[in-house]
C-alpha positions as CSV (number, residue, x, y, z in Angstrom):
1,M,17.4,7.9,25.9
2,I,19.3,9.0,22.8
3,E,20.3,12.6,22.9
4,V,20.0,14.6,19.5
5,N,21.7,17.8,19.0
6,P,19.0,19.8,17.2
7,L,21.7,22.0,15.4
8,E,23.4,18.9,13.8
9,F,20.0,17.7,12.8
10,S,19.4,21.1,11.0
11,F,22.6,21.1,9.3
12,E,22.1,17.5,8.2
13,K,18.8,18.1,6.5
14,I,20.2,21.3,4.8
15,V,23.3,19.2,3.4
16,K,21.0,16.3,2.1
17,D,18.7,18.7,0.4
18,A,21.8,20.5,-1.3
19,L,23.3,17.0,-2.3
20,Y,19.9,15.9,-3.8
21,E,19.7,19.2,-5.7
22,D,23.2,18.5,-7.4
23,L,22.9,14.7,-7.7
24,G,19.2,14.2,-8.6
25,H,18.1,10.7,-9.2
26,Q,21.0,9.7,-11.3
27,G,23.8,10.6,-9.4
28,D,27.2,12.0,-10.6
29,I,27.0,10.6,-14.2
30,T,30.5,12.1,-15.1
31,S,32.3,10.5,-12.5
32,K,30.4,7.2,-12.9
33,S,31.3,7.3,-16.7
34,V,35.1,8.1,-16.4
35,I,36.4,7.0,-12.9
36,D,36.9,3.4,-11.6
37,K,34.5,3.0,-8.8
38,N,37.1,1.2,-6.7
39,L,39.8,4.0,-7.2
40,Q,40.8,5.5,-4.0
41,N,42.7,9.0,-3.7
42,S,43.7,11.6,-1.4
43,F,42.5,15.3,-2.0
44,V,42.9,18.5,0.1
45,L,40.6,21.5,0.6
46,K,42.9,24.5,0.1
47,S,42.3,28.1,0.7
48,R,43.3,30.3,-2.3
49,A,43.0,33.6,-0.4
50,D,43.4,34.9,3.0
51,G,40.2,34.9,5.4
52,V,38.2,33.3,8.2
53,I,36.9,29.7,8.0
54,S,33.2,28.9,8.6
55,G,31.2,25.9,7.5
56,I,33.9,23.2,8.1
57,Q,31.2,20.9,9.7
58,V,28.8,21.3,6.8
59,A,31.6,20.7,4.3
60,E,32.5,17.3,6.2
61,L,28.9,16.4,6.3
62,S,28.6,16.9,2.6
63,F,31.3,14.2,2.0
64,K,30.2,11.7,4.9
65,I,26.5,11.7,4.0
66,L,27.4,10.7,0.6
67,D,29.9,8.1,1.5
68,S,30.4,7.5,5.2
69,S,33.6,5.7,4.5
70,L,35.6,8.7,3.4
71,N,38.1,10.0,6.0
72,F,37.9,13.8,6.6
73,K,40.6,15.5,8.7
74,K,40.3,19.1,9.4
75,K,43.2,21.3,10.0
76,F,41.2,24.3,11.0
77,N,38.3,24.9,13.1
78,D,35.5,27.3,12.2
79,G,36.5,30.9,13.2
80,S,40.0,30.2,12.4
81,I,42.2,32.6,10.4
82,V,43.7,31.0,7.1
83,K,46.1,32.3,4.7
84,K,46.5,31.9,1.0
85,E,47.6,28.2,0.3
86,D,46.7,26.9,3.6
87,I,45.3,23.2,3.7
88,I,41.9,23.5,5.6
89,A,41.2,19.8,5.4
90,T,42.3,16.4,3.8
91,I,39.8,13.8,2.5
92,D,40.9,10.3,1.7
93,G,38.6,7.6,0.1
94,F,36.8,6.7,-3.0
95,A,37.7,9.3,-5.5
96,S,34.2,9.1,-7.2
97,S,32.4,9.8,-4.0
98,I,34.8,12.8,-3.3
99,L,34.3,14.2,-6.7
100,S,30.6,13.7,-6.3
101,A,30.2,15.8,-3.2
102,E,33.0,18.4,-4.1
103,R,30.7,21.2,-5.4
104,T,28.2,20.8,-2.4
105,A,31.0,21.1,0.0
106,L,32.8,24.0,-1.6
107,N,29.6,26.0,-2.0
108,F,29.0,25.7,1.6
109,L,32.4,26.3,2.8
110,S,33.2,29.2,0.4
111,H,30.0,31.0,0.9
112,L,30.0,30.7,4.8
113,S,33.8,31.5,5.0
114,G,33.1,34.6,2.8
115,I,30.5,35.8,5.4
116,A,32.9,35.1,8.3
117,S,35.7,36.8,6.5
118,A,33.7,39.9,5.8
119,T,32.2,40.0,9.2
120,S,35.9,39.8,10.8
121,E,36.9,42.6,8.5
122,M,34.0,44.8,9.7
123,V,34.7,43.8,13.4
124,N,38.3,44.6,13.1
125,L,37.6,48.3,11.5
126,I,35.6,49.1,14.7
127,S,37.7,47.4,17.4
128,E,38.7,50.5,18.9
129,T,35.1,51.1,20.0
130,N,32.6,49.4,22.1
131,T,30.2,48.9,19.2
132,K,29.1,45.4,18.1
133,I,28.3,44.2,14.7
134,V,25.1,42.2,14.1
135,S,23.5,40.4,11.2
136,T,19.8,40.6,10.1
137,R,17.3,38.5,8.6
138,K,18.3,39.3,5.1
139,T,19.7,35.8,4.7
140,T,19.4,33.1,1.9
141,P,16.3,31.1,2.3
142,N,16.9,27.8,4.3
143,L,20.6,28.8,4.9
144,R,19.8,31.2,7.8
145,I,21.1,29.2,10.6
146,L,24.3,28.5,8.8
147,E,24.8,32.2,7.8
148,K,24.2,33.3,11.4
149,F,26.7,30.9,12.8
150,A,29.2,32.3,10.0
151,V,28.7,35.8,11.4
152,K,29.5,34.6,14.9
153,D,32.6,32.7,13.5
154,G,33.8,36.0,12.1
155,G,33.5,37.8,15.5
156,G,30.0,39.5,15.0
157,M,26.6,38.8,16.8
158,N,23.1,38.0,15.7
159,H,20.0,39.9,15.6
160,R,16.6,38.0,16.3
161,F,16.7,34.6,14.5
162,G,13.3,35.0,13.1
163,L,9.9,36.6,13.5
164,Y,9.1,34.5,16.5
165,D,12.0,35.4,19.1
166,G,11.8,39.1,19.2
167,I,9.7,42.0,18.2
168,L,10.9,44.7,15.7
169,I,8.2,47.2,15.1
170,K,8.9,48.8,11.5
171,D,7.5,51.6,9.4
172,N,4.5,49.6,8.1
173,H,3.6,48.2,11.8
174,I,3.6,51.8,12.9
175,A,1.4,53.1,10.0
176,L,-1.3,50.3,10.6
177,S,-1.3,50.5,14.4
178,G,-1.5,54.4,14.5
179,S,1.5,55.3,16.2
180,I,4.8,54.2,17.6
181,A,3.5,54.7,21.3
182,N,0.4,52.4,20.4
183,S,2.5,49.9,18.6
184,V,4.8,49.4,21.5
185,S,1.9,49.5,24.1
186,L,0.0,46.7,22.1
187,A,3.3,44.6,21.6
188,R,4.2,45.0,25.4
189,E,0.4,44.0,26.5
190,K,0.1,41.1,24.3
191,C,3.8,39.7,24.5
192,G,4.6,40.3,28.3
193,H,7.9,41.4,29.9
194,M,10.0,38.6,28.8
195,V,10.0,39.4,25.2
196,N,12.3,42.3,23.9
197,I,10.7,45.1,21.7
198,E,12.7,47.2,19.3
199,V,11.3,50.1,17.3
200,E,12.8,51.3,13.9
201,V,12.6,55.1,13.4
202,D,13.6,57.3,10.4
203,N,14.1,60.7,12.1
204,L,14.9,62.5,15.4
205,D,11.3,63.3,16.0
206,Q,10.2,59.6,15.7
207,Y,13.1,58.8,18.0
208,R,11.9,61.2,20.5
209,E,8.6,59.5,20.5
210,A,10.2,56.0,20.9
211,L,12.2,57.2,24.1
212,E,9.0,57.7,25.8
213,T,7.8,54.3,25.3
214,Q,8.6,50.9,26.9
215,T,10.7,49.7,24.2
216,N,14.1,48.0,24.9
217,A,15.9,49.1,21.7
218,I,15.7,51.6,18.9
219,L,16.7,51.0,15.3
220,L,18.1,54.3,13.8
221,D,17.5,53.5,10.2
222,N,19.6,55.7,7.6
223,F,20.4,58.5,10.2
224,K,23.1,60.9,9.3
225,I,26.1,61.0,11.5
226,D,25.0,64.3,13.2
227,D,21.7,62.9,13.9
228,L,23.3,59.6,15.3
229,V,25.2,61.8,17.7
230,K,22.1,63.8,19.0
231,A,20.3,60.5,19.5
232,V,23.0,59.0,21.6
233,N,23.0,62.2,23.7
234,L,19.2,62.3,24.0
235,N,19.3,58.7,25.4
236,K,19.1,59.1,29.2
237,K,17.4,55.6,29.8
238,N,20.3,53.6,28.4
239,I,18.0,52.0,25.7
240,I,20.0,49.9,23.2
241,L,20.6,52.0,20.2
242,E,21.3,50.3,16.7
243,A,22.4,51.9,13.6
244,S,21.5,50.5,10.2
245,G,21.3,51.3,6.5
246,K,24.1,51.8,3.9
247,I,26.7,50.5,6.3
248,T,30.0,50.1,4.4
249,K,33.6,49.6,5.2
250,D,34.3,53.2,4.5
251,N,31.8,54.7,7.0
252,I,31.4,51.9,9.7
253,L,34.1,53.4,12.1
254,E,32.7,56.8,12.0
255,I,29.1,55.5,12.8
256,A,30.6,53.4,15.7
257,K,32.3,56.4,17.1
258,T,28.9,58.0,17.6
259,G,28.5,55.8,20.6
260,V,25.6,53.5,19.2
261,N,25.6,50.1,20.7
262,L,25.0,48.1,17.7
263,I,25.6,48.3,13.8
264,S,23.4,45.9,11.8
265,S,24.4,45.0,8.3
266,G,22.3,42.9,5.9
267,W,25.1,43.0,3.3
268,L,27.0,40.6,5.5
269,T,24.8,37.7,4.7
270,H,23.3,38.6,1.4
271,S,26.2,40.1,-0.4
272,S,29.6,39.3,1.0
273,P,31.9,37.7,-1.7
274,S,32.7,34.0,-1.2
275,L,36.2,32.9,0.1
276,D,38.2,31.2,-2.8
277,I,38.7,27.7,-1.7
278,G,39.5,24.6,-4.0
279,L,39.6,20.9,-3.9
280,D,43.0,19.6,-5.1
281,F,44.4,16.2,-5.9
282,S,47.2,15.4,-3.6
């Protein structure tokens, strides 16, 4: 029986779709026009800034799916710290193939390394505390699995992956079901004890109501620092407390020092800047 790694399968589909988006039916008409199809050369993937690498596997797949004869040698693994001018990988083989896959590979590697780098910076800022950084579902469509891996490569953790692997009761759910207590009761009744439940609250009154339910975690949305401290002090059941909303590098340590267990940031996956990485002829 052939064993298939489902993650590798997912990565391969994502990369194939990205290559097709760039190459279309005609392929790289520029390289076909100006480069001898038999010309072979060596290239390097080089970091042009300090950061944390993520996406080296999908970068390699971008080249190898297009041309399996290419020789890709990585110098760093995902999660590795790189400095400006570090060579991340070398690629040897047909020049036209390498150039045709260049942009797809760099798009993945730069974007994912940017997420890992931003996550690492956030994690380091609160390293003196016990609070953990987690990502959210605010991800690029069809790239969630890669972006969540990038968060882990940067030293962060992940929230639920999708709508199917954890219950998060938000304001609209509460409004439509009548109350926090009723929402949690219905969720617990229908999903059983094996599924974790989290409730989002906007103020201390809602928080106190949530404390009296069978929820596993409470998301404190846009709470002020003083209210976060009060929430932590009121938590006698050791329910997991998660702070969220307007998280920045300037306020993350102050939030972590309140004693919350988790800080979630959608910014990590939807707005972190790409790490500058280039493909250079060697």
